Each structure stands twice: as structure tokens, then as C-alpha cells.
C-alpha positions as CSV (number, residue, x, y, z in Angstrom):
1,M,-13.9,6.9,-4.2
2,R,-10.9,6.4,-1.9
3,E,-8.4,5.7,-4.7
4,N,-7.1,9.8,-4.6
5,W,-7.2,9.8,-0.9
6,S,-3.8,9.9,0.3
7,R,-3.0,9.2,4.4
8,P,-2.1,11.4,6.9
9,Y,0.9,10.0,8.2
10,P,3.2,7.2,6.5
11,A,2.6,3.7,7.6
12,A,4.7,2.0,10.2
13,V,7.8,-0.2,8.7
14,L,9.2,-3.0,10.4
15,S,11.3,-5.5,9.3
16,P,10.8,-9.7,9.4
17,G,13.2,-9.1,12.2
18,Q,11.3,-7.0,14.0
19,A,7.9,-8.7,13.4
20,S,9.4,-12.0,13.8
21,A,9.7,-10.9,18.1
22,L,5.5,-10.3,18.1
23,V,4.2,-13.5,16.4
24,R,6.1,-15.6,18.9
25,A,3.1,-17.2,20.8
26,L,1.7,-18.7,18.0
27,P,2.2,-22.3,17.7
28,G,5.4,-23.3,16.7
29,R,7.2,-19.9,17.7
30,P,7.3,-19.0,13.4
31,A,10.1,-17.2,12.9
32,V,8.5,-14.5,9.9
33,L,10.1,-14.2,6.4
34,R,8.3,-11.2,4.3
35,V,6.6,-7.8,5.4
36,T,4.0,-6.7,3.0
37,E,1.9,-3.1,3.6
38,L,-2.0,-3.5,2.3
39,S,-4.3,-1.3,0.7
40,G,-7.3,-0.2,1.3
41,G,-6.6,1.4,5.2
42,L,-5.6,5.0,5.8
43,A,-5.7,5.7,9.4
44,N,-3.6,2.6,11.0
45,T,-0.8,0.1,9.2
46,N,-2.0,-3.2,8.3
47,L,1.3,-5.6,7.4
48,R,0.6,-9.2,6.3
49,L,3.2,-11.5,7.6
50,D,4.2,-14.6,5.7
51,L,5.9,-16.9,8.3
52,D,7.9,-20.2,8.3
53,G,5.3,-23.0,8.9
54,H,2.1,-21.5,9.5
55,P,-0.2,-19.4,8.2
56,P,0.2,-15.9,7.3
57,V,-1.5,-13.1,9.3
58,V,-2.7,-9.5,9.2
59,L,-0.4,-7.4,11.9
60,R,-2.5,-4.3,12.5
61,L,-0.2,-1.6,14.0
62,F,-3.0,1.3,15.4
63,Q,-1.6,4.6,14.5
64,R,-4.4,7.1,14.5
65,D,-5.6,6.7,18.3
66,P,-3.9,3.2,19.8
67,A,-6.7,3.6,22.5
68,Q,-9.2,1.6,20.5
69,A,-6.4,-1.2,20.1
70,A,-8.3,-2.0,23.2
71,K,-12.1,-1.8,22.3
72,E,-11.5,-4.0,18.2
73,R,-9.9,-6.6,20.5
74,A,-13.1,-6.6,22.8
75,I,-15.5,-6.8,18.9
76,H,-13.4,-9.6,17.3
77,A,-13.8,-11.1,20.7
78,L,-17.5,-10.5,20.4
79,A,-17.8,-11.1,16.7
80,A,-16.2,-15.0,17.8
81,E,-19.2,-15.6,20.2
82,R,-21.6,-14.1,18.0
83,G,-20.6,-15.5,14.3
84,I,-19.8,-12.1,13.0
85,P,-17.8,-12.9,9.9
86,A,-14.3,-11.2,11.0
87,P,-11.1,-12.0,11.3
88,R,-9.8,-14.5,14.3
89,L,-7.5,-12.1,17.0
90,L,-4.6,-14.2,17.4
91,G,-2.5,-12.3,19.5
92,S,-2.0,-8.3,20.5
93,G,0.4,-6.5,23.3
94,D,2.4,-3.2,22.3
95,D,5.5,-3.6,19.8
96,P,8.9,-2.4,21.2
97,A,10.1,-1.5,17.7
98,T,6.9,1.2,17.1
99,G,5.9,1.3,20.5
100,L,2.3,0.6,19.3
101,P,-0.4,-1.4,20.2
102,F,-1.1,-4.4,17.8
103,A,-3.3,-7.4,17.4
104,L,-2.2,-10.3,15.1
105,L,-5.0,-11.1,13.2
106,E,-6.3,-14.2,10.9
107,W,-5.2,-13.4,6.9
108,I,-8.0,-14.3,5.2
109,E,-7.9,-14.6,1.9
110,G,-10.8,-12.4,-0.8
111,R,-10.9,-9.6,-3.0
112,Q,-11.8,-5.9,-1.3
113,L,-15.6,-5.9,-2.0
114,D,-15.4,-2.3,-4.4
115,E,-12.3,-3.9,-6.2
116,A,-14.5,-7.3,-7.0
117,A,-17.3,-6.0,-7.9
118,R,-15.8,-3.6,-10.7
119,G,-15.5,-6.9,-12.6
120,L,-18.9,-8.5,-12.4
121,D,-21.9,-8.4,-13.9
122,E,-25.5,-7.4,-12.0
123,A,-26.2,-11.3,-13.0
124,A,-23.1,-11.7,-10.2
125,L,-23.1,-8.7,-8.3
126,L,-26.9,-9.0,-6.3
127,P,-26.4,-11.9,-5.1
128,L,-23.1,-10.7,-3.0
129,A,-25.3,-7.5,-2.7
130,R,-27.8,-10.2,-1.3
131,S,-25.0,-11.9,1.4
132,V,-23.0,-8.2,2.0
133,G,-26.3,-7.5,3.6
134,A,-27.1,-11.0,5.4
135,A,-23.7,-10.2,7.4
136,L,-24.3,-6.5,7.7
137,A,-28.2,-7.5,9.8
138,A,-25.7,-10.1,12.2
139,I,-23.6,-7.0,13.1
140,H,-26.7,-5.0,13.6
141,A,-28.4,-7.9,16.0
142,V,-25.8,-6.7,18.1
143,R,-27.9,-4.7,20.6
144,F,-27.1,-1.9,23.1
145,D,-29.4,0.4,25.3
146,R,-28.6,3.3,24.5
147,S,-26.2,5.5,20.9
148,G,-22.8,6.2,22.2
149,F,-18.6,5.7,21.3
150,F,-17.5,2.7,23.5
151,D,-15.2,1.6,26.4
152,A,-12.7,-0.6,25.7
153,S,-15.2,-3.0,27.1
154,L,-18.2,-2.3,24.6
155,T,-19.8,-0.4,27.2
156,V,-21.6,2.5,25.4
157,A,-19.3,5.3,27.8
158,E,-20.1,8.8,25.8
159,P,-23.6,9.1,24.6
160,A,-24.2,10.3,21.4
161,D,-27.7,11.7,20.4
162,A,-27.8,9.7,16.4
163,G,-30.9,11.8,15.5
164,G,-32.1,14.7,13.8
165,A,-31.2,17.3,16.2
166,G,-27.9,15.2,17.7
167,L,-27.1,15.3,13.1
168,T,-28.0,19.6,13.3
169,G,-26.4,19.6,16.6
170,F,-23.2,17.8,15.1
171,L,-23.3,20.4,11.7
172,R,-23.6,23.4,13.5
173,H,-20.4,22.6,14.9
174,V,-18.6,21.5,12.3
175,L,-19.5,24.5,9.5
176,V,-20.0,27.5,11.8
177,D,-17.7,26.8,15.2
178,G,-14.8,24.3,13.9
179,P,-13.2,24.5,10.2
180,G,-15.8,22.8,8.2
181,G,-17.2,25.7,6.9
182,E,-14.1,27.1,5.2
183,R,-13.9,24.4,3.6
184,L,-17.0,23.6,2.2
185,G,-17.6,27.0,1.0
186,R,-20.1,29.3,2.7
187,D,-22.6,28.7,0.2
188,L,-22.8,24.9,0.0
189,A,-22.2,25.1,4.4
190,D,-25.1,27.2,4.4
191,R,-27.5,24.4,2.2
192,L,-26.5,22.1,4.0
193,L,-27.5,23.5,7.8
194,A,-31.2,24.9,6.2
195,F,-31.6,21.3,4.5
196,A,-30.2,20.1,7.8
197,E,-33.1,21.7,9.4
198,R,-35.6,21.4,7.5
199,E,-34.8,17.0,6.9
200,A,-32.7,15.5,9.7
201,G,-36.2,15.2,12.0
202,L,-36.4,11.6,9.4
203,L,-33.8,10.1,11.8
204,D,-36.0,9.7,14.8
205,R,-38.5,7.9,12.8
206,W,-36.5,4.7,13.9
207,P,-38.3,3.0,16.1
208,G,-35.4,0.3,17.1
209,P,-32.7,0.2,19.6
210,P,-29.2,1.2,19.2
211,C,-26.6,-1.3,17.2
212,L,-23.2,-2.2,16.9
213,A,-22.3,-0.1,14.0
214,H,-19.2,-0.7,12.1
215,S,-18.9,3.0,11.1
216,D,-16.4,2.2,8.4
217,F,-18.9,-0.4,6.4
218,G,-17.1,0.3,2.7
219,G,-15.8,-1.6,0.2
220,T,-12.2,-1.4,1.1
221,N,-13.0,-2.6,4.7
222,I,-15.4,-5.8,3.7
223,L,-13.4,-8.4,1.8
224,V,-15.4,-10.8,-0.2
225,R,-14.2,-14.3,-2.4
226,P,-16.3,-16.6,-5.1
227,G,-17.9,-20.1,-3.5
228,P,-19.8,-22.9,-5.0
229,E,-22.9,-20.3,-5.3
230,G,-20.9,-17.0,-6.9
231,W,-19.7,-14.9,-4.8
232,A,-20.4,-13.8,-0.9
233,M,-19.6,-12.2,2.6
234,A,-15.9,-13.7,3.6
235,A,-14.6,-10.9,5.9
236,V,-15.6,-7.4,7.8
237,L,-12.2,-5.8,8.8
238,D,-11.1,-2.6,10.5
239,W,-13.4,-1.8,13.7
240,E,-11.7,1.3,14.5
241,F,-14.6,3.7,14.2
242,A,-16.9,1.6,15.6
243,F,-19.9,2.3,18.6
244,A,-23.5,2.1,18.9
245,G,-25.8,3.5,16.6
246,S,-28.3,2.8,14.3
247,P,-28.1,0.6,11.0
248,F,-28.0,3.8,8.7
249,F,-24.6,4.4,9.4
250,D,-23.2,1.7,7.7
251,L,-26.0,1.7,5.4
252,G,-25.1,5.2,4.3
253,N,-20.9,4.5,3.6
254,L,-21.7,1.3,1.6
255,L,-24.0,3.0,-0.7
256,R,-21.7,5.7,-1.7
257,P,-20.5,5.3,-5.6
258,P,-18.9,3.3,-7.3
259,L,-21.4,0.7,-5.8
260,G,-24.6,2.0,-4.5
261,S,-24.6,3.3,-8.3
262,R,-24.8,0.1,-9.3
263,P,-28.4,-0.9,-10.8
264,G,-30.1,-2.9,-7.8
265,F,-27.3,-3.1,-5.4
266,A,-28.9,-1.8,-3.0
267,D,-32.3,-3.2,-3.6
268,A,-30.9,-6.4,-3.4
269,V,-28.6,-5.4,0.4
270,A,-32.1,-4.4,1.3
271,A,-33.6,-8.1,0.4
272,G,-30.0,-9.6,2.0
273,Y,-30.5,-7.6,4.9
274,R,-34.2,-8.0,5.6
275,A,-33.7,-11.7,4.6
276,A,-31.5,-12.1,7.4
277,G,-34.0,-10.8,10.0
278,G,-33.0,-7.0,10.1
279,D,-35.9,-4.2,9.9
280,L,-35.4,-1.5,7.5
281,P,-38.3,0.6,7.2
282,P,-39.9,2.3,3.8
283,E,-37.8,5.7,3.5
284,W,-34.3,3.7,4.9
285,H,-32.5,4.6,1.7
286,R,-33.1,8.1,2.5
287,M,-32.5,7.4,6.4
288,A,-28.8,6.4,5.1
289,A,-28.1,9.7,3.7
290,L,-28.7,11.3,5.6
291,A,-26.6,9.3,8.3
292,D,-24.1,9.5,6.4
293,L,-23.6,13.4,6.5
294,F,-21.9,12.9,9.7
295,S,-19.3,10.6,8.2
296,W,-18.6,13.6,5.5
297,A,-19.1,16.0,8.2
298,E,-16.0,14.8,10.4
299,F,-14.3,14.1,8.0
300,L,-13.8,18.3,7.1
301,T,-13.0,18.2,11.1
302,R,-9.5,16.4,10.5
303,P,-6.1,18.6,10.9
304,A,-4.7,17.0,8.0
305,V,-7.8,16.6,5.6
306,S,-6.5,16.9,1.9
307,D,-8.0,17.9,-0.9
308,A,-9.3,15.0,-2.2
309,V,-11.0,14.1,0.4
310,V,-13.0,18.1,0.8
311,A,-13.9,17.8,-2.5
312,T,-15.3,14.4,-2.5
313,A,-17.1,15.2,1.1
314,R,-18.4,18.8,-1.5
315,Q,-19.8,16.3,-4.0
316,R,-21.0,13.8,-1.6
317,I,-22.9,16.7,0.1
318,A,-23.9,18.1,-2.9
319,D,-25.8,14.9,-4.4
320,T,-27.4,14.4,-0.9
321,I,-29.3,17.2,-1.1
322,A,-29.9,16.5,-4.5
323,M,-31.2,13.7,-3.8
324,W,-34.4,14.9,-1.6
325,A,-35.0,17.4,-4.5
326,G,-34.8,15.1,-7.6
327,A,-37.7,13.1,-5.4
328,D,-39.7,16.2,-5.3
């Protein structure tokens, strides 16, 4: 789905010499032999650093919102403590070459889920989907007392309504007060507002407490690899957008096409999620589609949003409305 999306600004560029200054605290004070830009991220820059006498590492430079660097550091510490599959944080600081905060992360061998899934038949894909569901349940097992956005210590410093009223209010803000209505087209914008007024209350039926939501839990941020029992989860990357919400934000993102359109994929994710202790109500699939509207509306507010992203948002919003019509 994201293959035609573009970065809003160029990736940061570092020479091996500049990158070497950032890895001096690693054992043996290795030098950087090669710097390679990694694909997938559209907001920040992720670089693979091949080192002399040390395993490769990932250098993550925070371009979109440098203030999120401290939050990500805290999430990596939490992940290590709670057994959540995420790379280990090896170091952090501010890069003198770019002026950006950075994180040095463990390099984990694997392939992006969306890339790996394209070559798998149903017999191989469904066990992988169950593995992804189990990992997501581990993430969502981290609970909070209210929904909202984190500060650097993972305290919910900015409460937010993740339920039906929150969705309808946010859509009005984006489509009426903001640029989203013009970008989406007035007819579809009006249909979306009317749809949310009718259906968004379904989100309020979730009885569980707010949980840790990755909020960009899609195929490009999930690494998988083959093991003795087939393909399985390896790590979840790029926690910049994490917040305290409901499970449906991550499930909605994960089930976007093409993964969500593969036969049996959604049911296998749910089975793995429940087997790992996660709780899902009977209408979880619809709740996930509703929660994902927050994300598609947010894309429409960005000043540098591309035509490709707007076109995808239109399609996903129209598909969500049609999902209800097709089931009635």
C-alpha cells in the first residue's frame, strides 16, 4: 500500500567518518566501514552501519519530530523489560553532523512482513500471522490509566479520546476546520462525517483499559524471519507514533491491504492474539476499521502530504464505509 508514497523531505546523509563519531561508545570503539540507507521509513532516517570488528547496527536519526527520540528510548527500555520484540537500544545522543537526536539500535536479521508475505502461500502465511498476533498481544499487555500521548517517561501527558466521540470530533476538525475536506473531496467528506455519526459509537464498546499502541503497526515496521517451525515475528521497529489507546489502532493498520485481504490472515492474527492472552470482542474487525480512520484523517492534515497518500486515504475511507453496507 505504501510503495508509491514518498518522503516529505530528503533522508539525512552521513559519511562513514561522520557515523564513526556516533559509535565510539560501542565495545572496541569500532570504525564505520559502510553506511546504507534502509527502506521503509518515511518520516525519519534509518541507516545500516557496517562496522570493523563489531556486528552491524542501525542508526536512527529523528527528523520529523526530534522530541520523540526520548520517548522511543523509553519504549526500547520498556520492551527489553517486558519481553516485547524490539531491537535493543545500544546508544543515543545528538549527532553533531546533522544536529538531530539519534539512537543506535541492534541490527536484527529479517525481512519486512509485507515483502516476505508476498512469497508465502496460505500454509506458510497463517502461522506467521498467528506469530504476529501473539507479539501484538504482548505489546497491548502494557496498560495505562487513560488514553493519550506520552511524554519522555511514558506518562500520558496529553489525554485524548480514542472512542466514538473522539473519532467524530477529530473528523470534524480535519474535514471541516482543516484541509482534509478539500483534499478528500466534499462528497466523500460528507459521507464520512455522516458515517461516523452513525457508527463510531461502536468503539465505546471496548471494555478494556488503554494499552500501549504502536500506531504504525504495518508490514514495513514488522520484521519476520524463517525458523524451525516456519516464518515468525522477529522485531517491531519505529515506535515514534506510539501512544496509549485501544488495540484496534494497531489491528486496523495491520489489516490494511494487501495483508488484510489475504484469505485467513485476519482470523489467524486474532487466533494468535487470543492464544497469547489478548482479548478481542466479536466485532473487533469493524472496530479496527473504525479506529484506522483516525490515521487516514491524520494523513490529510499533513502540510506535505503527497497525491499518492491522498488517493490511498480516499480509497481506504470509501472501502470502510462500504464494509458496513456490504454487511447489512
